[in-house]
C-alpha positions as CSV (number, residue, x, y, z in Angstrom):
1,X,19.5,-4.9,-87.2
2,X,20.9,-5.3,-90.7
3,X,18.4,-4.5,-93.5
4,X,18.3,-5.2,-97.2
5,X,16.1,-2.7,-99.1
6,X,15.1,-3.9,-102.6
7,X,14.4,-1.3,-105.3
8,X,16.0,1.7,-106.9
9,X,13.4,4.4,-107.3
10,X,12.2,7.5,-105.4
11,X,10.1,5.4,-103.1
12,X,13.1,3.4,-102.1
13,X,15.3,6.5,-101.6
14,X,12.6,7.8,-99.2
15,X,12.6,4.5,-97.3
16,X,16.4,4.4,-97.1
17,X,16.5,8.0,-95.9
18,X,14.0,7.2,-93.1
19,X,15.5,3.8,-92.2
20,X,18.9,5.4,-91.8
21,X,17.5,7.6,-89.1
22,X,16.7,4.6,-86.8
23,X,19.0,3.8,-83.9
24,X,18.0,0.2,-84.4
25,X,19.7,0.1,-87.8
26,X,22.9,-1.8,-88.1
27,X,24.0,-2.0,-91.8
28,X,21.7,-0.9,-94.6
29,X,22.2,-2.6,-97.9
30,X,20.2,-1.8,-101.1
31,X,19.8,-3.5,-104.4
32,X,20.1,-2.1,-106.9
33,X,19.8,1.3,-105.2
34,X,20.6,4.6,-106.9
35,X,23.0,7.6,-106.3
36,X,20.7,9.0,-103.7
37,X,20.2,5.7,-101.8
38,X,24.0,5.3,-101.9
39,X,24.2,8.2,-99.4
40,X,22.5,6.0,-96.8
41,X,23.2,2.4,-97.9
42,X,25.8,0.1,-99.5
43,X,24.4,-0.6,-103.0
44,X,24.7,-4.0,-104.7
45,X,24.0,-5.3,-108.2
46,X,21.5,-8.0,-107.2
47,X,18.9,-9.5,-109.5
48,X,15.5,-9.4,-107.7
49,X,14.2,-12.1,-110.0
50,X,16.8,-14.5,-108.9
51,X,15.4,-15.6,-105.6
52,X,18.3,-17.9,-104.8
53,X,20.8,-15.1,-105.2
54,X,18.8,-12.7,-103.0
55,X,18.5,-15.5,-100.3
56,X,22.2,-16.2,-100.5
57,X,23.0,-12.5,-100.2
58,X,21.0,-12.3,-97.0
59,X,22.8,-15.3,-95.5
60,X,26.2,-14.0,-96.5
61,X,25.6,-10.5,-95.1
62,X,23.7,-11.3,-92.0
63,X,20.5,-9.6,-93.1
64,X,17.8,-9.6,-90.4
65,X,15.0,-8.0,-92.5
66,X,14.3,-7.5,-96.2
67,X,12.1,-4.6,-97.2
68,X,10.7,-5.1,-100.7
69,X,9.9,-1.8,-102.3
70,X,8.4,-2.4,-105.8
71,X,5.4,-4.5,-106.6
72,X,6.8,-6.8,-109.2
73,X,9.0,-8.9,-106.8
74,X,6.1,-9.3,-104.5
75,X,3.8,-10.5,-107.2
76,X,6.7,-12.8,-108.3
77,X,6.7,-14.5,-104.9
78,X,10.1,-13.2,-103.6
79,X,8.7,-12.8,-100.1
80,X,7.7,-16.5,-100.0
81,X,11.1,-17.6,-101.1
82,X,12.8,-15.5,-98.4
83,X,10.5,-16.6,-95.7
84,X,10.9,-20.2,-96.7
85,X,14.7,-19.7,-96.1
86,X,14.1,-18.2,-92.7
87,X,14.5,-14.6,-93.6
88,X,12.2,-12.0,-92.2
89,X,10.4,-9.9,-94.8
90,X,8.3,-6.7,-95.0
91,X,5.9,-7.4,-97.8
92,X,3.0,-9.7,-98.7
93,X,3.2,-13.2,-100.0
94,X,2.6,-13.9,-103.7
95,X,-1.0,-15.0,-103.0
96,X,-1.7,-11.9,-101.0
97,X,0.0,-9.6,-103.5
98,X,-2.7,-10.6,-106.0
99,X,-4.6,-7.6,-104.5
100,X,-2.4,-5.6,-106.8
101,X,-1.3,-8.2,-109.3
102,X,-4.8,-8.9,-110.5
103,X,-7.5,-6.2,-110.5
104,X,-10.0,-8.9,-111.3
105,X,-9.0,-10.8,-108.2
106,X,-9.6,-7.7,-106.0
107,X,-12.9,-6.9,-107.6
108,X,-14.1,-10.5,-107.0
109,X,-12.9,-10.3,-103.3
110,X,-14.8,-7.0,-102.9
111,X,-18.0,-8.6,-104.3
112,X,-17.7,-11.5,-101.9
113,X,-16.9,-9.4,-98.9
114,X,-19.4,-6.6,-99.6
115,X,-16.7,-4.0,-100.0
116,X,-17.9,-0.8,-101.7
117,X,-16.4,-0.5,-105.2
118,X,-17.4,0.2,-108.8
119,X,-19.5,-2.3,-110.7
120,X,-17.4,-4.3,-113.1
121,X,-17.0,-7.1,-115.7
122,X,-14.0,-9.3,-116.2
123,X,-13.1,-10.3,-119.8
124,X,-10.6,-12.8,-121.0
125,X,-11.0,-12.1,-124.7
126,X,-11.3,-9.1,-126.9
127,X,-14.7,-10.2,-128.2
128,X,-16.0,-10.7,-124.6
129,X,-14.8,-7.3,-123.6
130,X,-16.3,-5.5,-126.6
131,X,-19.6,-7.2,-126.0
132,X,-19.6,-6.2,-122.3
133,X,-19.3,-2.5,-123.2
134,X,-23.0,-2.4,-124.0
135,X,-23.8,-2.8,-120.3
136,X,-21.9,0.3,-119.3
137,X,-22.5,4.0,-119.7
138,X,-20.0,6.7,-120.6
139,X,-17.4,7.5,-119.5
140,X,-16.2,3.9,-118.8
141,X,-13.0,2.7,-117.2
142,X,-10.9,0.0,-119.0
143,X,-8.1,-1.6,-116.9
144,X,-5.4,-4.1,-117.8
145,X,-5.8,-6.8,-115.2
146,X,-2.1,-7.2,-114.4
147,X,0.8,-5.0,-113.5
148,X,1.4,-2.1,-115.9
149,X,3.6,0.3,-114.0
150,X,0.6,2.5,-113.1
151,X,-0.3,3.1,-116.7
152,X,-2.8,0.3,-117.6
153,X,-5.9,2.4,-117.0
154,X,-8.0,4.2,-119.6
155,X,-10.9,6.4,-118.8
156,X,-12.8,6.3,-122.1
157,X,-15.1,9.3,-122.8
158,X,-16.6,7.7,-126.0
159,X,-17.5,4.3,-127.2
160,X,-14.7,4.5,-129.8
161,X,-12.1,5.3,-127.2
162,X,-13.3,2.3,-125.1
163,X,-13.1,-0.1,-128.1
164,X,-9.7,1.2,-129.0
165,X,-8.5,0.7,-125.4
166,X,-9.7,-2.9,-125.4
167,X,-8.1,-3.6,-128.7
168,X,-4.8,-2.1,-127.5
169,X,-4.8,-4.1,-124.3
170,X,-5.6,-7.4,-125.9
171,X,-3.2,-6.5,-128.7
172,X,-0.3,-6.4,-126.3
173,X,0.1,-2.7,-125.6
174,X,0.6,-3.5,-121.9
175,X,2.3,-6.9,-122.4
176,X,0.9,-9.8,-120.4
177,X,-0.8,-7.4,-118.1
178,X,-3.5,-7.0,-120.7
179,X,-4.2,-10.7,-121.2
180,X,-7.3,-10.1,-119.2
181,X,-9.3,-6.8,-118.9
182,X,-11.5,-5.4,-116.2
183,X,-14.3,-3.0,-117.3
184,X,-15.7,-0.7,-114.6
185,X,-18.4,1.8,-114.2
186,X,-17.0,5.4,-113.9
187,X,-17.2,6.7,-110.3
188,X,-17.7,10.4,-109.6
189,X,-15.9,12.1,-106.7
190,X,-12.5,13.1,-105.5
191,X,-9.7,10.6,-105.3
192,X,-7.6,10.0,-102.2
193,X,-5.1,7.4,-101.1
194,X,-5.2,5.7,-97.7
195,X,-2.5,3.6,-96.2
196,X,-2.5,0.9,-93.5
197,X,0.0,-1.4,-92.0
198,X,-1.1,-4.9,-91.1
199,X,0.6,-8.1,-90.0
200,X,-2.5,-10.1,-91.0
201,X,-4.3,-9.6,-87.7
202,X,-3.6,-6.1,-86.3
203,X,-4.3,-3.1,-88.6
204,X,-3.0,0.5,-88.0
205,X,-3.6,3.5,-90.1
206,X,-0.5,4.9,-91.9
207,X,-1.6,8.2,-93.3
208,X,-3.3,9.6,-96.4
209,X,-2.2,11.4,-99.6
210,X,-3.4,12.7,-102.9
211,X,-1.4,12.3,-106.0
212,X,-1.5,13.8,-109.5
213,X,-1.6,11.1,-112.2
214,X,-1.9,13.1,-115.4
215,X,1.2,14.5,-117.0
216,X,0.0,18.0,-117.5
217,X,-1.1,21.0,-115.5
218,X,-4.8,21.1,-114.8
219,X,-4.9,17.3,-114.8
220,X,-4.5,17.1,-118.6
221,X,-2.7,14.5,-120.8
222,X,-2.1,10.8,-120.4
223,X,-1.8,9.0,-117.0
224,X,1.6,8.5,-115.5
225,X,3.1,6.8,-112.5
226,X,2.5,10.0,-110.6
227,X,3.7,13.6,-111.2
228,X,3.5,14.7,-107.5
229,X,1.6,14.2,-104.3
230,X,0.9,15.7,-100.9
231,X,0.0,14.4,-97.5
232,X,-2.3,14.4,-95.6
233,X,-5.3,14.4,-97.9
234,X,-7.6,16.4,-95.6
235,X,-10.6,15.7,-97.8
236,X,-10.3,12.2,-96.3
237,X,-11.7,13.4,-92.9
238,X,-11.2,11.4,-89.7
239,X,-14.8,10.1,-90.1
240,X,-14.1,9.0,-93.7
241,X,-10.8,7.3,-92.5
242,X,-12.7,5.3,-89.9
243,X,-15.3,4.3,-92.5
244,X,-12.4,3.2,-94.8
245,X,-10.9,1.1,-92.1
246,X,-14.2,-0.4,-91.1
247,X,-15.8,-1.0,-94.5
248,X,-12.8,-1.5,-96.8
249,X,-9.5,-2.3,-95.1
250,X,-10.7,-4.6,-92.3
251,X,-13.0,-6.8,-94.5
252,X,-10.1,-7.2,-96.9
253,X,-7.6,-8.3,-94.3
254,X,-10.2,-10.7,-92.8
255,X,-11.1,-12.1,-96.3
256,X,-7.4,-12.7,-97.0
257,X,-6.9,-14.4,-93.6
258,X,-10.0,-16.5,-94.0
259,X,-8.7,-17.7,-97.4
260,X,-5.5,-18.9,-95.8
261,X,-3.5,-16.2,-97.5
262,X,-3.0,-13.6,-94.7
263,X,-1.8,-10.2,-95.8
264,X,1.3,-8.7,-94.2
265,X,2.8,-5.4,-95.2
266,X,1.4,-2.0,-96.3
267,X,-2.0,-2.0,-97.9
268,X,-2.5,1.1,-100.1
269,X,-6.1,1.8,-100.9
270,X,-6.9,4.1,-103.8
271,X,-10.3,5.6,-103.0
272,X,-13.0,7.5,-104.7
273,X,-14.9,9.7,-102.2
274,X,-18.4,9.5,-103.6
275,X,-21.7,11.0,-102.3
276,X,-22.3,7.6,-100.8
277,X,-18.9,7.4,-99.0
278,X,-15.5,6.0,-99.8
279,X,-15.4,3.3,-102.6
280,X,-12.3,1.3,-103.4
281,X,-10.7,2.0,-106.8
282,X,-7.9,-0.5,-106.4
283,X,-5.2,-1.8,-104.1
284,X,-1.5,-1.5,-104.2
285,X,0.6,-4.0,-102.1
286,X,3.5,-1.6,-101.5
287,X,4.1,2.1,-100.6
288,X,3.0,4.4,-103.4
289,X,5.4,6.3,-105.5
290,X,5.5,9.3,-105.0
291,X,3.1,9.0,-102.0
292,X,5.8,7.3,-100.0
293,X,8.0,10.3,-100.2
294,X,5.5,12.6,-98.5
295,X,4.6,10.0,-95.9
296,X,8.3,9.6,-94.9
297,X,8.7,13.3,-94.6
298,X,5.9,13.4,-92.1
299,X,6.6,10.2,-90.2
300,X,8.0,10.8,-86.7
301,X,8.0,7.1,-85.6
302,X,10.9,4.7,-86.0
303,X,10.4,3.1,-89.4
304,X,12.7,0.1,-88.6
305,X,10.6,-0.7,-85.5
306,X,7.3,-0.4,-87.5
307,X,8.4,-2.6,-90.5
308,X,10.1,-5.2,-88.3
309,X,7.0,-5.4,-86.1
310,X,4.8,-6.1,-89.2
311,X,7.3,-8.7,-90.5
312,X,7.4,-10.5,-87.1
313,X,3.6,-10.4,-86.5
314,X,3.9,-8.2,-83.4
315,X,2.3,-5.0,-84.7
316,X,-0.1,-5.0,-81.7
317,X,2.8,-4.7,-79.3
318,X,4.2,-1.4,-80.4
319,X,2.9,2.2,-80.5
320,X,0.9,3.2,-83.6
321,X,2.7,5.4,-86.2
322,X,3.0,9.0,-85.3
323,X,3.0,11.7,-88.0
324,X,3.8,15.4,-88.0
325,X,0.6,17.5,-88.5
326,X,2.5,19.6,-91.0
327,X,1.8,18.7,-94.6
328,X,4.4,17.5,-97.1
329,X,4.4,17.9,-100.8
330,X,6.6,16.4,-103.6
331,X,7.1,17.5,-107.2
332,X,8.2,14.9,-109.8
333,X,10.8,16.1,-112.2
334,X,10.5,13.9,-115.3
335,X,12.7,13.5,-118.4
336,X,11.4,15.0,-121.6
337,X,9.2,12.6,-123.5
338,X,7.7,11.0,-120.4
339,X,5.3,9.1,-120.1
340,X,6.3,8.0,-123.6
341,X,9.9,7.4,-124.4
342,X,11.9,9.6,-122.0
343,X,15.1,11.4,-122.9
344,X,17.9,9.6,-121.0
345,X,21.4,10.8,-120.2
346,X,20.6,14.4,-119.4
347,X,23.0,16.0,-116.9
348,X,21.7,17.0,-113.5
349,X,23.4,19.5,-111.2
350,X,22.8,21.7,-108.1
351,X,20.8,19.3,-106.0
352,X,22.7,20.5,-102.9
353,X,21.7,24.0,-103.8
354,X,18.1,22.9,-104.1
355,X,18.2,21.2,-100.6
356,X,19.7,24.4,-99.2
357,X,16.2,25.9,-99.9
358,X,14.8,23.6,-97.3
359,X,13.7,20.7,-99.5
360,X,14.7,17.1,-99.7
361,X,15.5,15.7,-103.2
362,X,14.8,12.0,-103.6
363,X,16.4,10.3,-106.6
364,X,14.0,8.3,-108.7
365,X,15.7,7.6,-112.0
366,X,19.4,8.7,-111.8
367,X,22.8,7.2,-112.4
368,X,26.4,8.5,-112.1
369,X,28.5,8.1,-115.2
370,X,32.2,7.1,-115.3
371,X,33.2,10.7,-114.5
372,X,30.8,10.9,-111.5
373,X,28.3,13.2,-113.3
374,X,24.7,12.7,-112.3
375,X,22.5,11.9,-115.2
376,X,18.8,10.9,-115.9
377,X,18.2,7.2,-116.4
378,X,14.4,7.0,-116.4
379,X,11.1,8.7,-116.9
380,X,10.6,10.0,-113.5
381,X,14.0,11.3,-112.4
382,X,13.7,13.4,-109.2
383,X,11.2,13.9,-106.4
384,X,11.6,17.4,-105.0
385,X,9.9,17.2,-101.6
386,X,9.3,19.6,-98.7
387,X,7.3,20.0,-95.5
388,X,5.6,23.2,-94.3
389,X,3.0,24.6,-92.0
390,X,0.5,24.6,-94.9
391,X,0.3,22.8,-98.3
392,X,1.0,26.2,-99.9
393,X,4.1,26.7,-97.8
394,X,5.4,23.2,-98.6
395,X,4.6,23.8,-102.3
396,X,6.5,27.1,-102.3
397,X,9.6,25.4,-100.7
398,X,9.4,22.5,-103.2
399,X,9.2,24.7,-106.3
400,X,11.9,27.0,-105.1
401,X,14.1,23.9,-104.9
402,X,12.9,22.7,-108.4
403,X,14.0,26.0,-109.8
404,X,17.4,25.7,-108.3
405,X,18.1,22.4,-110.0
406,X,20.0,22.4,-113.3
407,X,18.2,19.7,-115.4
408,X,17.8,21.0,-119.0
409,X,16.0,17.9,-120.2
410,X,13.6,17.8,-117.3
411,X,10.1,19.1,-116.8
412,X,7.4,19.1,-114.0
413,X,3.9,20.1,-113.4
414,X,3.6,23.5,-111.7
415,X,0.3,22.9,-109.9
416,X,0.9,20.1,-107.5
417,X,-1.4,20.4,-104.5
418,X,-3.8,22.8,-106.2
419,X,-7.0,21.2,-104.7
420,X,-5.8,21.5,-101.1
421,X,-4.3,24.9,-101.7
422,X,-7.7,26.1,-103.0
423,X,-9.3,24.7,-99.9
424,X,-6.8,26.4,-97.6
425,X,-7.8,29.7,-99.2
426,X,-11.5,29.3,-98.5
């Protein structure tokens, strides 16, 4: 089976690494890819916003399955264009991808379907949003409705912070994503991520994880796209996973099917584990980043078989995903300045030495210059990942590898996995 993998970050490197292990794989193409993905796939300069060009590429290269990694092409309707041309796709339609593309859409669906989530108000103007603040206590959560690269969320501790966040969002701080705002009650508990595969009818669990959103140790500083993650999230017990499937995932899949917009792909539920059980924070319509990296390290099933079964509506016909019981952990090495303006162009060396420590280094924001030197090209640059008998063991392997990498402009958090490591010590 020939596959085209779209995307060029750490998530896509992890997917390429796992896809390449399948005996079902013929040729693996990637666009745009990155230097790490190039170890497993032939990389191409292909504009994902040009649906005609992507379709023509599939026809010219005999592509049997397209795997869409990032959320933006899904929200843009690329899956629909490809399916319309007879190309099999892993990833939801544009209508179904609204579960990530519009936080307000998802909140309204939860309200109709009785899915547990935070109380909320949707606002389409700054004046409306500011007026709505009076009905919420503090802290309060302010979210840009659309896609904002994981950064369009502000937890305001004071009324002034809440007003400032609303003014920033409607003032264009997050571009068109802030044209509408969702204001939510603040939920108390521990966050966890739960993943499921569905072809619109069958649903199978696909593991759990916890990530670290804030840039600094001790969960301090601004939110980022994610500074590290580990899997499984054992705080999400088997009982809580069943409750999540029954009360959150299954009603969502049914509601989408009933609306004539069946959801096909991976459904990533960000959860708050409250005293009253799991409540949905938000959905993502693709594998998380960096959660995908730790899931792929633990996955023992054939990823090609799983993704093609979802794309072809035959998920019920294959064995459910099988994961190693050993936990995996990933540490994000970011460029100085992130999550603000990152320092680009910094030289990176000794990745092979790092992997000799027992880790796997996924490229997230790297390029090779004209002399073949590896350099940083984004905010999150490397995902240094490892598996171990415990989270502590996986963490130690990952940080040993981090310390072996020569990346003078880079930094990372030094406390990834701290919650689970503390629980392991109890």
